C-alpha positions as CSV (number, residue, x, y, z in Angstrom):
1,X,13.2,-12.7,-22.6
2,X,14.2,-11.9,-19.0
3,X,14.7,-14.9,-16.7
4,X,11.9,-15.6,-14.3
5,X,14.3,-16.3,-11.4
6,X,14.8,-13.0,-9.3
7,X,12.9,-10.8,-12.1
8,X,11.2,-8.7,-9.5
9,X,14.5,-8.1,-7.6
10,X,16.3,-7.1,-10.9
11,X,13.4,-4.9,-12.0
12,X,13.5,-3.1,-8.5
13,X,17.4,-2.8,-8.6
14,X,16.8,-1.1,-12.1
15,X,14.1,1.1,-10.7
16,X,16.2,2.4,-7.8
17,X,19.2,3.1,-10.4
18,X,16.8,5.0,-12.6
19,X,15.7,7.0,-9.5
20,X,19.2,8.1,-8.8
21,X,19.8,9.1,-12.5
22,X,16.7,10.5,-13.7
23,X,18.3,13.0,-15.9
24,X,19.3,10.1,-18.2
25,X,15.8,9.3,-18.9
26,X,13.1,11.4,-21.3
27,X,10.1,9.4,-20.0
28,X,9.5,8.5,-16.3
29,X,6.7,6.0,-16.1
30,X,5.5,5.8,-12.3
31,X,3.1,3.1,-11.0
32,X,1.3,4.5,-8.1
33,X,-0.7,2.6,-5.4
34,X,-3.3,4.3,-3.2
35,X,-2.6,6.3,0.1
36,X,-3.5,3.5,2.3
37,X,-0.5,1.5,1.1
38,X,-2.3,-1.8,2.0
39,X,-1.2,-5.1,0.7
40,X,-3.4,-5.0,-2.4
41,X,-2.1,-1.5,-3.3
42,X,1.7,-2.4,-2.7
43,X,1.5,-5.6,-4.5
44,X,-0.3,-4.0,-7.6
45,X,2.0,-1.3,-8.0
46,X,5.0,-3.7,-7.6
47,X,3.8,-6.3,-10.2
48,X,2.2,-4.0,-12.7
49,X,5.6,-2.1,-12.5
50,X,7.4,-5.2,-13.5
51,X,5.0,-5.7,-16.4
52,X,5.4,-2.2,-17.8
53,X,9.4,-2.6,-17.3
54,X,9.4,-5.8,-19.3
55,X,7.2,-4.3,-22.0
56,X,9.7,-1.3,-22.2
57,X,12.7,-3.7,-22.4
58,X,11.2,-5.8,-25.2
59,X,10.4,-2.8,-27.2
60,X,14.2,-1.4,-26.8
61,X,13.0,1.9,-25.1
62,X,16.1,3.0,-23.1
63,X,14.9,6.4,-22.7
64,X,12.0,5.3,-20.2
65,X,12.4,4.7,-16.6
66,X,9.8,2.6,-14.9
67,X,9.4,3.2,-10.9
68,X,6.7,1.7,-8.7
69,X,6.0,3.8,-5.7
70,X,4.6,3.1,-2.4
71,X,2.2,6.1,-1.8
72,X,3.3,6.8,1.8
73,X,6.6,8.4,3.4
74,X,9.2,5.9,4.0
75,X,9.1,6.4,7.8
76,X,5.4,5.0,7.7
77,X,6.2,1.8,6.1
78,X,6.8,-0.4,9.1
79,X,3.1,0.2,10.2
80,X,2.0,-1.5,7.1
81,X,2.9,-4.9,9.0
82,X,1.1,-7.2,6.5
83,X,2.8,-5.5,3.7
84,X,6.1,-5.9,5.4
85,X,5.4,-9.5,6.2
86,X,4.3,-10.6,2.6
87,X,7.2,-8.9,0.7
88,X,9.7,-10.3,3.3
89,X,8.3,-13.8,2.9
90,X,8.5,-13.7,-1.0
91,X,12.2,-12.5,-0.6
92,X,11.5,-9.1,-2.0
93,X,14.4,-6.7,-0.7
94,X,12.6,-3.9,1.3
95,X,15.6,-1.4,0.7
96,X,14.8,-1.7,-3.1
97,X,11.4,0.1,-2.6
98,X,10.6,3.6,-3.7
99,X,8.4,5.7,-1.4
100,X,6.4,9.0,-2.1
101,X,8.8,11.2,-0.1
102,X,11.7,9.8,-2.4
103,X,10.4,11.2,-5.7
104,X,8.8,14.6,-6.7
105,X,6.3,13.8,-9.2
106,X,5.1,17.3,-9.6
107,X,8.8,18.3,-10.3
108,X,9.2,15.9,-12.8
109,X,5.7,16.7,-14.5
110,X,6.9,20.4,-14.7
111,X,10.3,19.7,-16.3
112,X,9.9,20.6,-19.9
113,X,12.6,17.8,-20.9
114,X,10.7,15.2,-19.4
115,X,7.2,13.3,-19.7
116,X,5.8,11.8,-16.5
117,X,3.5,9.0,-17.3
118,X,1.4,8.0,-14.3
119,X,-0.4,4.5,-14.0
120,X,-2.8,4.4,-11.0
121,X,-3.6,1.1,-9.4
122,X,-6.0,0.5,-6.8
123,X,-7.6,3.8,-7.0
124,X,-8.9,6.2,-9.6
125,X,-9.5,9.4,-7.7
126,X,-6.7,11.6,-6.7
127,X,-6.2,13.2,-3.4
128,X,-6.6,17.2,-3.4
129,X,-2.8,17.3,-3.1
130,X,-2.5,15.2,-6.0
131,X,-5.0,16.6,-8.5
132,X,-2.2,18.8,-10.4
133,X,-1.0,15.3,-11.6
134,X,-4.2,14.4,-13.6
135,X,-2.8,15.4,-16.7
136,X,-0.1,12.8,-16.5
137,X,-2.3,9.9,-15.8
138,X,-2.2,7.4,-18.8
139,X,-3.6,4.2,-17.4
140,X,-5.8,3.2,-14.5
141,X,-6.4,-0.3,-12.9
142,X,-9.0,-0.4,-10.2
143,X,-11.5,-2.9,-8.9
144,X,-14.1,-0.1,-7.3
145,X,-17.0,1.1,-9.5
146,X,-16.1,4.3,-11.4
147,X,-16.8,7.4,-9.4
148,X,-19.0,9.6,-11.8
149,X,-17.4,12.8,-10.3
150,X,-14.1,11.7,-12.2
151,X,-13.9,12.0,-15.9
152,X,-10.8,10.2,-17.5
153,X,-10.9,11.1,-21.2
154,X,-7.9,9.7,-23.2
155,X,-7.0,7.3,-20.4
156,X,-6.7,3.6,-20.8
157,X,-9.3,2.2,-18.1
158,X,-9.1,-1.2,-16.6
159,X,-12.0,-0.6,-14.1
160,X,-14.0,-3.7,-12.9
161,X,-15.6,-4.7,-9.9
162,X,-14.0,-7.6,-8.7
163,X,-12.5,-8.6,-5.1
164,X,-9.2,-7.2,-5.4
165,X,-7.2,-5.0,-7.9
166,X,-4.5,-7.8,-7.7
167,X,-6.9,-9.9,-9.7
168,X,-7.0,-7.4,-12.5
169,X,-3.1,-7.1,-12.5
170,X,-2.7,-10.9,-12.3
171,X,-5.1,-11.3,-15.2
172,X,-3.2,-8.9,-17.2
173,X,0.1,-10.8,-16.4
174,X,-1.7,-14.0,-17.3
175,X,-2.8,-12.6,-20.7
176,X,0.2,-10.8,-21.7
177,X,3.2,-12.5,-20.1
178,X,2.4,-15.5,-18.2
179,X,6.2,-16.6,-18.4
180,X,7.1,-14.1,-15.5
181,X,4.4,-15.9,-13.1
182,X,6.8,-18.1,-11.2
183,X,5.9,-19.4,-7.8
184,X,7.3,-16.1,-6.2
185,X,5.0,-13.7,-8.0
186,X,2.1,-16.0,-8.3
187,X,1.7,-16.6,-4.5
188,X,2.5,-12.7,-4.2
189,X,-0.5,-11.7,-6.2
190,X,-2.8,-14.3,-4.4
191,X,-2.3,-12.9,-1.0
192,X,-4.1,-9.8,-1.5
193,X,-6.7,-11.5,-3.4
194,X,-7.2,-13.7,-0.4
195,X,-7.3,-10.9,2.1
196,X,-9.6,-8.9,0.2
197,X,-12.2,-11.6,-0.5
198,X,-11.8,-12.8,3.1
199,X,-10.4,-16.2,1.8
200,X,-12.7,-16.5,-1.0
201,X,-15.6,-16.8,1.6
202,X,-19.1,-16.8,0.4
203,X,-20.1,-15.0,3.7
204,X,-18.0,-12.0,2.7
205,X,-19.5,-11.6,-0.6
206,X,-16.6,-10.1,-2.3
207,X,-15.6,-13.1,-4.5
208,X,-16.4,-12.9,-8.1
209,X,-16.0,-15.6,-10.8
210,X,-13.0,-13.5,-12.2
211,X,-11.4,-13.7,-8.8
212,X,-11.8,-17.6,-8.7
213,X,-10.5,-18.0,-12.1
214,X,-7.4,-16.0,-11.5
215,X,-6.5,-17.7,-8.1
216,X,-7.0,-21.1,-9.6
217,X,-4.6,-20.1,-12.5
218,X,-1.9,-18.7,-10.3
219,X,-2.0,-21.7,-8.1
220,X,-0.9,-23.7,-11.0
221,X,2.7,-22.4,-10.2
222,X,3.1,-23.2,-6.5
223,X,1.3,-25.3,-3.6
224,X,0.6,-23.6,-0.4
225,X,-2.7,-24.0,1.6
226,X,-5.1,-20.9,1.1
227,X,-6.4,-20.8,4.6
228,X,-2.9,-21.0,6.1
229,X,-1.7,-18.2,3.9
230,X,-4.6,-16.1,4.9
231,X,-4.3,-16.6,8.6
232,X,-0.4,-15.8,8.5
233,X,-1.3,-12.4,6.5
234,X,-4.2,-11.6,9.0
235,X,-2.0,-12.3,11.8
236,X,0.8,-10.1,10.5
237,X,-1.6,-7.3,10.0
238,X,-2.5,-7.0,13.6
239,X,1.2,-8.0,14.9
240,X,2.6,-4.9,16.6
241,X,5.4,-6.6,18.4
242,X,8.0,-4.9,16.4
243,X,6.6,-1.4,16.4
244,X,7.8,1.7,18.2
245,X,5.6,3.8,20.3
246,X,5.7,6.5,17.7
247,X,4.6,3.9,15.1
248,X,1.7,2.4,17.2
249,X,0.5,6.2,17.3
250,X,-0.1,6.2,13.5
251,X,-0.6,2.5,12.7
252,X,-4.5,3.1,12.8
253,X,-4.8,6.8,12.7
254,X,-8.0,8.7,11.5
255,X,-8.6,12.6,11.8
256,X,-12.1,13.8,12.4
257,X,-12.8,17.7,12.5
258,X,-9.2,18.3,13.1
259,X,-9.0,16.0,15.9
260,X,-6.6,12.8,15.9
261,X,-8.4,9.4,16.7
262,X,-5.5,7.0,17.3
263,X,-6.5,3.3,17.3
264,X,-4.6,0.7,19.3
265,X,-4.8,-3.2,19.0
266,X,-4.1,-3.1,22.8
267,X,-5.7,-1.2,25.5
268,X,-4.7,2.3,26.1
269,X,-4.2,1.5,29.6
270,X,-1.4,-0.9,28.6
271,X,0.0,1.4,25.9
272,X,0.4,4.0,29.0
273,X,2.4,1.5,30.9
274,X,5.0,1.5,28.5
275,X,8.2,3.9,29.2
276,X,7.8,7.3,27.4
277,X,4.3,6.9,26.5
278,X,3.2,10.2,27.7
279,X,6.0,12.0,26.0
280,X,5.2,10.1,22.6
281,X,1.8,11.3,22.8
282,X,2.8,15.0,23.7
283,X,5.2,15.1,20.6
284,X,2.6,13.6,18.5
285,X,0.2,16.3,19.4
286,X,2.7,18.9,18.9
287,X,3.7,17.9,15.6
288,X,0.2,18.0,14.4
289,X,-0.5,21.4,16.3
290,X,-3.5,19.8,18.0
291,X,-4.8,20.4,21.6
292,X,-6.7,17.2,22.0
293,X,-5.7,13.7,20.8
294,X,-8.3,10.8,21.2
295,X,-6.9,7.3,22.0
296,X,-8.9,4.2,21.3
297,X,-7.8,0.9,22.7
298,X,-8.9,-2.5,21.8
299,X,-7.8,-6.0,23.1
300,X,-9.2,-9.3,21.5
301,X,-6.8,-11.8,23.1
302,X,-9.7,-13.2,25.1
303,X,-12.9,-11.3,25.2
304,X,-13.2,-8.1,23.6
305,X,-12.1,-5.2,25.7
306,X,-11.9,-1.6,24.9
307,X,-11.1,1.7,26.3
308,X,-10.8,5.3,25.4
309,X,-8.7,8.1,26.7
310,X,-8.6,11.9,25.8
311,X,-5.3,13.7,25.9
312,X,-5.0,17.6,26.1
313,X,-2.0,19.7,25.8
314,X,-3.9,22.8,27.2
315,X,-3.3,23.5,31.0
316,X,-6.1,23.0,33.2
317,X,-8.2,21.4,30.3
318,X,-8.8,17.8,31.2
319,X,-6.1,18.4,33.8
320,X,-3.6,18.4,30.9
321,X,-3.5,14.5,31.4
322,X,-5.1,11.2,30.2
323,X,-8.2,10.3,31.5
324,X,-9.5,6.8,31.2
325,X,-13.2,6.5,30.4
């Protein structure tokens, strides 16, 4: 049995080494979160990956690599401020994470000498660019109701409507390998459950009996206040103090009809006061080949204040400038 102390770090070290030496492995088992890479998705990928790794080691399968993957490009990770905060506060080295642009899943699947095994956590539908990977999916763990448009024959399904996917992953660990759930991993798993159930509140209406049972079981390993933990994660989620202007442009980005809608947790007016802001917006528009960018600001530090700006790269349209509305 592996030692519990530093188990996650040892696993991530092994996964990084395997990533650099994929030619040595016949099977590559990837645990993939969803494309939001929120706290629930990230933690589930890491902990389920650890469970898979321990299982592989206990069975003596030296030809199987296990790699948890954050389903975003590495450059976007810093904008996931609550994920960065939570992993740092649990002493998980960020340089040992593997991101989607660091592993070519399609290439592995196409390799006749390899077998790709894909475990989906916190989602069970694939984006259009990933549909070709469907034959490699072996297991799905998700807390959303099953989408009837998606059929998963011969796939092990662990789909149950609970508050958080971390509840299901934690329950798997409690049932199959409770020894690994030391204070570090138990606390790590509790975080996304608290976030997704809004601190287990009745008002949010997301908490199930399973969530309650799992959190109570996890808390046997450590003692920290739920509300304090919840507040710290929620604060980290909105903390933009360490982000660059480029990162602020993509932290809350949505695209509608080809037009980027950029959300800020500060007023657009204040964003534009920062040095180089207009150049950053121009670069953002040029990289995406779009003529118009809509900027939406919000400041909740005192009362709620909002503003909107429209930026155009076309000369004489909107005066090729930012108009505050």
